[in-house]
C-alpha positions in Angstrom: 113.4 137.1 179.8 116.1 135.0 181.5 116.7 136.4 185.0 114.1 137.3 187.7 115.0 139.1 190.9 112.9 138.6 194.0 113.8 140.7 197.1 112.7 138.7 200.1 112.3 139.2 203.8 110.9 135.6 204.1 107.4 137.0 204.8 104.2 135.6 203.3 104.0 138.6 201.0 107.5 137.9 199.7 106.6 134.3 199.2 103.6 135.3 197.1 105.9 137.2 194.8 108.3 134.2 194.7 105.5 131.8 193.7 104.6 134.1 190.7 108.3 134.2 189.8 108.5 130.4 190.0 105.6 130.1 187.5 107.2 132.5 185.1 110.6 130.9 185.5 109.2 127.5 184.6 107.3 128.9 181.6 110.2 130.8 180.2 113.3 128.9 181.5 114.4 131.7 183.8 116.8 131.7 186.7 115.6 133.3 190.0 117.8 135.5 192.1 116.6 135.6 195.7 117.9 138.8 197.4 117.8 139.3 201.2 118.8 142.6 202.7 120.5 142.7 206.1 120.3 146.1 207.8 123.8 145.8 209.1 126.5 148.5 208.4 129.1 147.3 205.9 132.0 148.1 208.3 130.7 145.5 210.7 130.8 142.7 208.1 133.9 140.7 207.4 133.4 139.2 203.9 135.9 136.4 204.6 133.9 135.3 207.7 136.7 136.0 210.1 136.2 136.1 213.8 136.5 139.8 213.8 133.0 140.1 212.4 130.5 141.2 215.1 128.5 138.3 216.6 125.2 140.0 215.6 126.3 140.1 212.0 127.4 136.4 212.1 124.0 135.5 213.7 121.9 137.2 211.1 123.9 135.8 208.2 123.5 132.3 209.5 119.8 132.9 210.1 119.4 134.1 206.5 121.2 131.1 205.1 119.0 128.8 207.1 115.9 130.5 205.8 117.2 130.3 202.3 117.7 126.5 202.6 114.1 126.1 204.0 112.7 128.2 201.2 114.6 126.5 198.4 113.2 123.1 199.5 109.6 124.2 198.9 107.9 122.2 196.1 107.0 125.2 194.0 110.7 125.9 193.4 111.5 122.4 192.2 113.7 122.2 189.1 114.3 126.0 189.1 117.9 127.3 189.2 118.0 129.5 192.3 120.7 132.0 193.2 121.0 133.1 196.9 122.1 136.7 197.4 122.6 138.6 200.7 123.4 142.3 200.6 124.2 144.8 203.4 123.4 148.0 201.6 120.2 150.0 201.9 117.3 148.2 200.2 117.1 150.3 197.0 120.9 150.3 196.6 121.1 146.5 197.0 118.4 146.0 194.3 120.0 148.5 191.9 123.4 146.9 192.3 122.1 143.4 191.9 120.1 144.3 188.7 123.2 145.9 187.2 125.6 143.1 188.2 123.4 140.2 187.2 121.7 141.8 184.2 118.2 141.2 185.7 115.2 141.3 183.3 112.4 141.6 185.8 112.0 142.5 189.5 109.0 140.9 191.3 108.1 142.2 194.8 105.4 141.2 197.2 103.2 143.7 199.1 99.8 143.9 200.7 100.1 147.6 201.4 100.3 146.9 205.2 103.3 144.9 206.0 105.7 142.4 204.4 107.9 144.4 201.9 105.8 147.5 202.4 109.0 149.5 203.0 110.0 148.8 199.4 106.9 150.3 198.0 106.2 153.6 199.9 108.1 156.7 200.8 111.7 157.2 199.6 112.1 153.6 198.5 109.1 153.9 196.2 110.8 156.7 194.3 114.2 155.0 194.3 113.1 151.5 193.4 109.7 151.5 191.7 109.8 154.9 190.1 113.4 155.0 188.9 114.3 151.3 188.4 115.8 150.7 185.0 114.4 147.2 185.3 110.7 146.6 185.0 109.0 146.0 188.4 106.1 143.7 189.0 104.3 144.2 192.3 102.2 141.2 193.6 99.5 141.8 196.2 98.2 138.3 196.9 98.8 134.6 196.2 98.2 133.6 192.6 97.9 129.8 192.4 97.9 130.3 188.6 99.4 133.5 187.4 97.9 134.1 184.0 97.6 137.5 182.3 94.8 137.5 179.8 94.0 141.3 179.9 96.8 143.8 180.5 95.9 147.5 181.0 98.5 150.0 180.0 97.6 153.5 181.4 99.3 156.6 180.0 98.8 160.0 178.5 100.4 158.6 175.3 102.8 161.4 174.8 106.1 160.7 173.0 108.2 160.5 176.1 106.2 157.4 177.2 107.0 155.4 174.1 110.2 153.6 175.4 108.3 152.4 178.4 105.4 151.3 176.3 107.7 149.3 174.1 108.9 147.5 177.2 105.3 146.8 178.3 104.5 145.5 174.8 107.4 143.0 175.1 105.9 141.6 178.3 102.3 141.6 176.8 103.6 139.4 174.1 105.5 137.2 176.6 102.3 136.8 178.6 100.2 136.3 175.5 97.9 139.0 176.9 95.5 141.3 175.1 96.6 144.9 175.7 94.1 147.6 176.7 95.4 151.1 176.2 93.8 153.5 178.7 93.7 157.3 179.0 91.8 158.6 182.1 90.0 161.9 181.9 89.5 163.9 185.2 87.6 167.2 185.8 91.0 169.0 186.1 92.6 167.3 183.2 90.1 166.7 180.4 90.7 165.8 176.7 87.9 165.2 174.3 87.5 161.6 173.1 88.3 162.3 169.4 91.7 164.0 170.4 92.5 161.2 172.8 91.8 158.4 170.2 93.9 160.3 167.6 96.8 160.6 170.1 96.6 156.9 170.9 96.5 155.9 167.3 99.5 158.0 166.5 101.3 156.7 169.5 101.2 153.1 168.4 101.5 153.5 164.6 105.2 152.8 164.5 105.0 149.8 166.9 104.3 146.2 166.2 101.0 146.3 168.1 98.0 145.3 166.1 95.5 143.7 168.4 94.5 146.1 171.3 91.6 148.1 172.6 91.8 151.9 173.0 89.8 153.3 175.9 88.9 156.7 177.3 87.6 156.5 180.9 86.2 159.4 183.0 86.6 159.5 186.7 87.3 161.9 189.6 91.0 161.0 189.8 93.5 159.2 187.6 94.2 156.4 190.0 90.5 155.7 190.6 89.9 155.7 186.9 92.6 153.1 186.4 91.4 150.9 189.1 87.7 151.2 188.1 88.4 150.6 184.4 90.5 147.6 185.3 87.7 146.2 187.5 85.2 146.7 184.7 87.1 144.5 182.2 88.5 142.0 184.7 92.1 143.0 184.0 94.8 140.7 185.3 97.6 143.3 185.3 98.0 147.1 185.3 101.0 148.7 183.6 102.3 152.2 183.6 105.4 154.2 182.8 107.4 156.0 185.5 109.9 158.9 185.8 109.5 162.4 184.6 106.8 165.0 185.4 104.1 164.6 182.8 101.2 162.3 182.2 101.1 159.0 184.0 104.6 159.7 185.2 103.4 161.8 188.1 101.7 158.7 189.6 104.8 158.2 191.7 104.8 161.7 193.1 103.0 161.7 196.5 99.8 160.0 197.4 98.8 158.8 193.9 101.6 156.3 193.8 100.7 155.0 197.3 97.0 154.7 196.4 97.6 152.8 193.1 100.5 150.6 194.0 99.4 149.8 197.5 95.6 149.8 197.1 95.0 148.3 193.7 93.9 144.7 194.1 95.6 143.7 190.9 99.3 143.2 190.2 101.0 146.5 189.0 103.9 146.6 186.6 106.1 149.7 186.1 108.4 150.6 183.2 110.9 153.4 183.3 110.8 155.9 180.5 
């Protein structure tokens, strides 16, 4: 991991994400790319800064630059290589293009489910950023003076289609030096006997390099409640899941389940595209 993207609106929630990014950047010698989105139509922007640009556009660009300078001078960013980026596309398009252009390894976004970067995490932007992002996305809910992942829960139905996402999660588990807890949630409407579930998990990981993990079956009324309750029971530091598709854990990002888990889970959530 060498490049971390942090979308920012300069809110406290975005700063919480940036503080986590700063810790990871120092630990793993990463650059941080700070991306601010201006909701100004592209046709109103003169990229050369000529006088033909609208006064409103010039004002907001100067304001963003001033906020960048204030942010970069904060002590927690000392000795980190920071890249300032301003984009005038829609939020999800700006993030996608930046990830592609800069070859970003991880996106870290801040949210408390109420304000801040909430627009990145619900509705159409959820499906376009979190659910479909080719780059892993880490959602931070609160300030973490010390971001340390000792216990990492990866929830899935452990079908073959989830293996590419799991391998990405495994890479980050090793990076964080975290113990991985595999989790399959049983619900009244989607129930699998324990023996079958354990057999599926064992088969799922047999061709990976994973050797030290726990395999867990948890019964609850809904999948998202099962994930949150299990994570609470073991004191998990991070919840991971795969996104995209229609089966298994993939459907978390269709409708209310995604909003409940990403916005309501107290723990950081990390997503990996299949």
